[in-house]
ZAMARGU-4260 file (C-alpha; in steps of 0.2 Angstrom, whole numbers, plus 5000, padded with zeros to 4 digits):
<rodrens>
0) 4850/4974/5068 | 4865/4983/5075 | 4878/4982/5062 | 4892/4978/5076 | 4881/4963/5081
5) 4887/4955/5064 | 4905/4956/5070 | 4900/4950/5088 | 4892/4935/5080 | 4909/4930/5071
10) 4919/4934/5087 | 4908/4922/5097 | 4910/4908/5085 | 4917/4893/5094 | 4929/4889/5080
15) 4936/4906/5079 | 4955/4907/5081 | 4960/4923/5089 | 4978/4930/5087 | 4986/4913/5084
20) 5005/4913/5085 | 5014/4912/5068 | 5019/4894/5070 | 5001/4889/5073 | 4995/4899/5058
25) 5008/4891/5047 | 5002/4874/5053 | 4984/4879/5049 | 4989/4885/5032 | 4997/4868/5028
30) 4984/4857/5036 | 4970/4866/5027 | 4980/4865/5011 | 4980/4884/5008 | 4998/4885/5004
35) 5015/4876/5004 | 5031/4878/5014 | 5046/4884/5004 | 5064/4881/5006 | 5066/4898/5015
40) 5053/4893/5028 | 5040/4905/5020 | 5023/4900/5015 | 5019/4901/4997 | 5001/4905/4992
45) 4992/4908/4976 | 4977/4920/4973 | 4969/4912/4958 | 4960/4924/4946 | 4965/4940/4954
50) 4983/4943/4956 | 4982/4962/4959 | 4970/4975/4966 | 4953/4977/4959 | 4950/4996/4960
55) 4934/4996/4950 | 4926/4985/4963 | 4930/4996/4978 | 4916/5006/4986 | 4913/5018/5001
60) 4897/5018/5009 | 4888/5035/5006 | 4880/5041/5022 | 4878/5056/5033 | 4896/5055/5038
65) 4904/5053/5021 | 4891/5062/5010 | 4900/5079/5010 | 4918/5074/5015 | 4923/5060/5002
70) 4928/5065/4985 | 4916/5054/4975 | 4921/5048/4958 | 4929/5034/4949 | 4941/5031/4963
75) 4928/5033/4977 | 4912/5025/4971 | 4897/5026/4982 | 4886/5012/4988 | 4871/5014/4999
80) 4871/5009/5017 | 4856/4997/5014 | 4866/4988/5001 | 4881/4987/5013 | 4871/4980/5027
85) 4863/4967/5017 | 4879/4961/5010 | 4887/4961/5027 | 4873/4950/5033 | 4876/4938/5019
90) 4895/4938/5022 | 4892/4935/5041 | 4881/4920/5038 | 4893/4913/5025 | 4908/4914/5038
95) 4897/4907/5052 | 4895/4892/5041 | 4913/4889/5039 | 4922/4876/5050 | 4934/4888/5057
100) 4939/4906/5054 | 4953/4917/5060 | 4955/4934/5068 | 4970/4945/5071 | 4970/4960/5083
105) 4983/4973/5081 | 4987/4991/5076 | 4989/5003/5061 | 5001/5017/5066 | 5018/5015/5076
110) 5015/5032/5085 | 5004/5028/5100 | 4995/5045/5099 | 4989/5042/5081 | 4987/5023/5080
115) 4971/5014/5075 | 4967/4998/5084 | 4961/4985/5071 | 4955/4968/5069 | 4955/4957/5054
120) 4943/4942/5052 | 4947/4930/5038 | 4941/4915/5030 | 4959/4909/5026 | 4972/4906/5038
125) 4985/4912/5026 | 4976/4929/5025 | 4977/4930/5044 | 4996/4926/5043 | 4997/4940/5030
130) 4989/4952/5042 | 5000/4946/5056 | 5015/4951/5045 | 5009/4967/5038 | 5001/4976/5053
135) 5008/4980/5070 | 5008/4965/5082 | 5002/4968/5100 | 5011/4962/5115 | 5001/4952/5128
140) 4996/4968/5138 | 4991/4977/5123 | 4980/4963/5117 | 4971/4962/5134 | 4967/4981/5133
145) 4964/4981/5114 | 4948/4990/5109 | 4945/4988/5090 | 4943/5004/5081 | 4940/4996/5064
150) 4937/4979/5058 | 4941/4970/5041 | 4931/4955/5036 | 4937/4945/5022 | 4928/4931/5014
155) 4937/4928/4997 | 4926/4913/4992 | 4909/4923/4994 | 4904/4930/4978 | 4892/4945/4976
160) 4877/4945/4964 | 4879/4962/4956 | 4861/4963/4951 | 4856/4962/4969 | 4870/4968/4979
165) 4874/4984/4970 | 4892/4979/4965 | 4900/4979/4948 | 4906/4961/4949 | 4907/4946/4961
170) 4921/4955/4969 | 4919/4969/4982 | 4929/4980/4994 | 4918/4991/5004 | 4922/5003/5017
175) 4910/5010/5030 | 4917/5024/5040 | 4901/5026/5050 | 4901/5007/5055 | 4920/5006/5055
180) 4920/4990/5044 | 4929/4985/5028 | 4920/4971/5019 | 4930/4961/5006 | 4924/4946/4995
185) 4926/4938/4979 | 4945/4940/4978 | 4960/4931/4986 | 4972/4944/4983 | 4979/4948/5001
190) 4984/4966/4996 | 4966/4972/4997 | 4967/4969/5016 | 4982/4980/5018 | 4977/4994/5006
195) 4959/4995/5013 | 4966/5000/5030 | 4978/5012/5022 | 4962/5020/5014 | 4954/5021/5031
200) 4970/5030/5038 | 4970/5042/5023 | 4952/5047/5028 | 4954/5047/5047 | 4972/5055/5050
205) 4969/5072/5041 | 4951/5074/5047 | 4953/5069/5065 | 4971/5071/5070 | 4979/5084/5058
210) 4992/5071/5052 | 4997/5069/5034 | 4996/5051/5028 | 5008/5046/5014 | 5010/5033/5001
215) 5029/5032/5004 | 5044/5023/5011 | 5055/5031/5024 | 5072/5028/5032 | 5084/5037/5043
220) 5103/5040/5041 | 5117/5039/5055 | 5115/5057/5059 | 5096/5056/5061 | 5092/5063/5044
225) 5075/5056/5038 | 5071/5053/5019 | 5054/5049/5011 | 5052/5040/4995 | 5035/5043/4986
230) 5030/5032/4972 | 5017/5019/4966 | 5020/5001/4966 | 5035/4995/4956 | 5044/5012/4956
235) 5057/5007/4969 | 5050/5013/4986 | 5054/4996/4995 | 5071/4993/4986 | 5078/5010/4988
240) 5073/5012/5006 | 5081/4996/5011 | 5098/5004/5012 | 5112/4995/5022 | 5119/5012/5027
245) 5102/5018/5033 | 5089/5011/5046 | 5072/5007/5038 | 5057/5016/5046 | 5045/5008/5034
250) 5043/5003/5016 | 5026/5009/5010 | 5014/5019/5022 | 5018/5033/5034 | 5010/5047/5044
255) 5018/5064/5046 | 5013/5072/5062 | 5018/5088/5072 | 5033/5078/5080 | 5039/5068/5064
260) 5036/5053/5053 | 5029/5036/5059 | 5026/5019/5050 | 5008/5015/5048 | 5012/4996/5046
265) 5022/4983/5055 | 5029/4974/5040 | 5034/4975/5021 | 5025/4970/5006 | 5039/4969/4993
270) 5038/4965/4975 | 5049/4951/4971 | 5050/4949/4953 | 5068/4946/4948 | 5073/4947/4966
275) 5091/4942/4969 | 5102/4941/4985 | 5115/4951/4976 | 5104/4966/4971 | 5092/4967/4986
280) 5100/4957/5000 | 5089/4964/5014 | 5073/4960/5006 | 5080/4943/5000 | 5085/4938/5017
285) 5070/4944/5026 | 5059/4931/5017 | 5059/4917/5030 | 5048/4907/5042 | 5032/4917/5045
290) 5033/4926/5028 | 5021/4924/5014 | 5026/4922/4996 | 5011/4927/4985 | 5010/4920/4968
295) 5028/4916/4967 | 5032/4900/4957 | 5041/4887/4968 | 5050/4872/4962 | 5040/4857/4969
300) 5055/4846/4970 | 5066/4858/4980 | 5055/4870/4987 | 5065/4884/4980 | 5056/4900/4975
305) 5059/4905/4956 | 5058/4924/4957 | 5061/4926/4938 | 5046/4915/4934 | 5031/4927/4930
310) 5019/4913/4923 | 5007/4917/4937 | 5009/4936/4937 | 5022/4949/4937 | 5015/4956/4953
315) 5024/4943/4964 | 5024/4948/4982 | 5033/4944/4998 | 5025/4949/5015 | 5036/4949/5030
320) 5037/4957/5047 | 5048/4972/5048 | 5058/4964/5062 | 5065/4952/5048 | 5076/4966/5042
325) 5090/4969/5054 | 5093/4988/5050 | 5077/4995/5057 | 5071/5009/5068 | 5062/5002/5084
330) 5048/5008/5086 | 5045/5013/5068 | 5046/5032/5070 | 5058/5046/5068 | 5059/5065/5066
335) 5054/5077/5052 | 5061/5073/5034 | 5076/5082/5027 | 5074/5075/5010 | 5059/5069/4999
340) 5062/5059/4984 | 5047/5057/4971 | 5050/5041/4961 | 5043/5038/4944 | 5045/5024/4932
345) 5044/5034/4916 | 5039/5022/4901 | 5042/5036/4889 | 5061/5036/4894 | 5062/5055/4893
350) 5062/5061/4911 | 5079/5065/4919 | 5085/5051/4930 | 5086/5064/4944 | 5082/5082/4945
355) 5080/5095/4959 | 5063/5103/4962 | 5058/5120/4968 | 5044/5121/4981 | 5032/5125/4967
360) 5038/5110/4956 | 5037/5099/4971 | 5018/5103/4973 | 5015/5101/4954 | 5023/5084/4953
365) 5015/5078/4969 | 4998/5083/4963 | 5002/5075/4946 | 5009/5059/4953 | 5016/5053/4936
370) 5022/5036/4933 | 5019/5020/4922 | 5008/5007/4930 | 5018/4991/4929 | 5011/4974/4923
375) 5002/4965/4936 | 4999/4978/4949 | 4981/4979/4944 | 4969/4968/4934 | 4970/4970/4915
380) 4988/4979/4915 | 4999/4968/4905 | 5013/4981/4900 | 5018/4998/4907 | 5005/5011/4904
385) 5007/5030/4907 | 4996/5036/4922 | 4994/5050/4934 | 4990/5046/4952 | 4987/5061/4962
390) 4999/5062/4977 | 5007/5045/4971 | 4992/5036/4979 | 4975/5042/4972 | 4967/5024/4973
395) 4968/5026/4992 | 4963/5044/4995 | 4945/5047/5000 | 4947/5065/5003 | 4950/5079/4990
400) 4968/5079/4983 | 4970/5097/4989 | 4969/5091/5007 | 4984/5081/5006 | 4994/5092/4994
405) 4991/5108/5005 | 4997/5098/5020 | 5013/5092/5011 | 5017/5110/5005 | 5015/5117/5023
410) 5027/5104/5030 | 5040/5107/5016 | 5040/5125/5020 | 5040/5122/5039 | 5055/5110/5038
415) 5065/5117/5024 | 5065/5100/5015 | 5075/5096/4999 | 5064/5088/4985 | 5070/5078/4971
420) 5062/5069/4956 | 5070/5052/4952 | 5066/5042/4936 | 5068/5023/4939 | 5060/5019/4922
425) 5068/5019/4905 | 5083/5027/4897 | 5089/5028/4879 | 5072/5025/4872 | 5054/5022/4878
430) 5048/5005/4884 | 5052/4992/4871 | 5067/5001/4864 | 5076/5008/4878 | 5082/4999/4894
435) 5077/5001/4912 | 5088/5013/4922 | 5102/5003/4931 | 5098/5001/4950 | 5116/5005/4954
440) 5115/5022/4946 | 5099/5026/4954 | 5106/5021/4971 | 5121/5032/4968 | 5110/5047/4963
445) 5098/5044/4979 | 5114/5043/4990 | 5121/5059/4983 | 5104/5068/4986 | 5103/5062/5004
450) 5121/5066/5008 | 5118/5084/5001 | 5130/5081/4987 | 5118/5088/4974 | 5113/5104/4984
455) 5127/5115/4976 | 5131/5106/4960 | 5129/5115/4944 | 5113/5111/4935 | 5106/5113/4917
460) 5088/5116/4914 | 5078/5103/4904 | 5070/5113/4889 | 5054/5103/4889 | 5050/5099/4907
465) 5059/5114/4915 | 5068/5103/4927 | 5085/5107/4935 | 5097/5092/4930 | 5113/5090/4939
470) 5128/5090/4927 | 5138/5078/4938 | 5134/5065/4951 | 5146/5054/4960 | 5145/5036/4953
475) 5135/5040/4938 | 5142/5043/4920 | 5138/5061/4915 | 5129/5056/4899 | 5116/5046/4909
480) 5110/5062/4918 | 5103/5070/4903 | 5090/5059/4895 | 5092/5067/4878 | 5110/5062/4876
485) 5105/5043/4879 | 5094/5042/4864 | 5102/5038/4847 | 5089/5049/4838 | 5087/5066/4846
490) 5072/5070/4835 | 5063/5054/4842 | 5067/5060/4860 | 5060/5077/4857 | 5044/5070/4850
495) 5042/5058/4864 | 5046/5071/4877 | 5033/5083/4870 | 5020/5070/4870 | 5023/5067/4888
500) 5023/5085/4892 | 5006/5087/4884 | 5000/5073/4895 | 5005/5082/4910 | 4996/5098/4905
505) 4980/5088/4900 | 4980/5080/4917 | 4983/5096/4927 | 4968/5104/4920 | 4957/5096/4933
510) 4966/5106/4947 | 4956/5122/4945 | 4960/5130/4962 | 4979/5129/4963 | 4989/5145/4963
515) 4997/5151/4947 | 5015/5148/4952 | 5011/5129/4955 | 5001/5128/4939 | 5015/5135/4929
520) 5028/5124/4938 | 5026/5110/4926 | 5033/5106/4909 | 5038/5122/4900 | 5034/5115/4883
525) 5016/5118/4877 | 5007/5115/4860
</rodrens>
């Protein structure tokens, strides 16, 4: 059977709802009892057992197209085409048995030359509302001429049989680049829909269009200066790019083409743990009718969200259309970046809050992608855990890391980009002893970097990591800038810093083909 006929069968289903307006989707969510309406007008939904991504349940179909192009391993696990087709048939039959299903047609990629027409077919109305908020919504003319380039099929209540289906559990996220289908089942976590399309773009953009896909947020200043913020979930990409003095391009996923930067998405998927209007007014006020609050505890009597309540998960999320933020770029694209910020949430509490990187250091830290996984972003993570995620996004990179790193290095050279490493993690001690870096200080440091105020300031070299630390920064106490000075016990700091430096060296051993100057741009301390 032609694999696309499975998609056709679903699209021919009489009770398929195609591109329902937001108001109708909200009505469906409520009538089907999939979620509740909150005082903000947003829909609140919960995801049951899985409140984060399931990376161990993610597969790519190994076939003639992917066999020699995908970097196979723990991140990109192979599954046979036969297993995929068999599971697709089961999921199709399952969805055909449902009283109604939902489909959203839209786009990934704000730059028309590089955008991917997608459709998302879902069992749940709230998942379709999520897709409507997160992807680029077509106008009526675009919808008429829409020719789908990739399809996501999501059936969260269908559970796989690992002994038969070749999966590792009842949950599965399978990408077939040959058949241009993403198949999701066994998990209600909506983030799988968003990230599966990002993985698709991470494969297609470099291979087909010479565009660098990036796990970063981006904004643009009054003078047209563009900034990129790289970092894993929880490091501050969304928070720091939502700057009232700069227009937002996007909060999580971008492409960098020959003409500049463009947003891959049409919405934002913000962490909202401890969210307040005072600290993050743009995000707070963007959560309104049509938005989706995922695993946020809501007071049943008042309908008020309690962003401080983590009883369901620390990975509470808000999905909203980018139009909900006033200060945005329309369409979501701009010129080449002037400044790149690498964000890390260092649980060791030993990296400087900001340091200026040379080109070689930039490549080293991009390949390293050090941060701490924060609680709730993945199943099984209950407290911060040191990790290295290549290019700050290894779970979503089907191609070898060098592909992305070499493209970034070329663009840094071509555009003369300034690069900084910013630690939004702990200071004055490691996790459990120190405290999280004040957001106000981080904002001041980022502002100074973007305004060029750190380009000519005096620096001192960190003796363990080899990083250049500014000795002064507007709006930040001097003693905060050097992490060693924030620890009560200098010997404890040195021990912890050396421990982290060794982890950097151990991790970097896997990059065998990098040039000597990049390999030597890491921590200066070695055992």
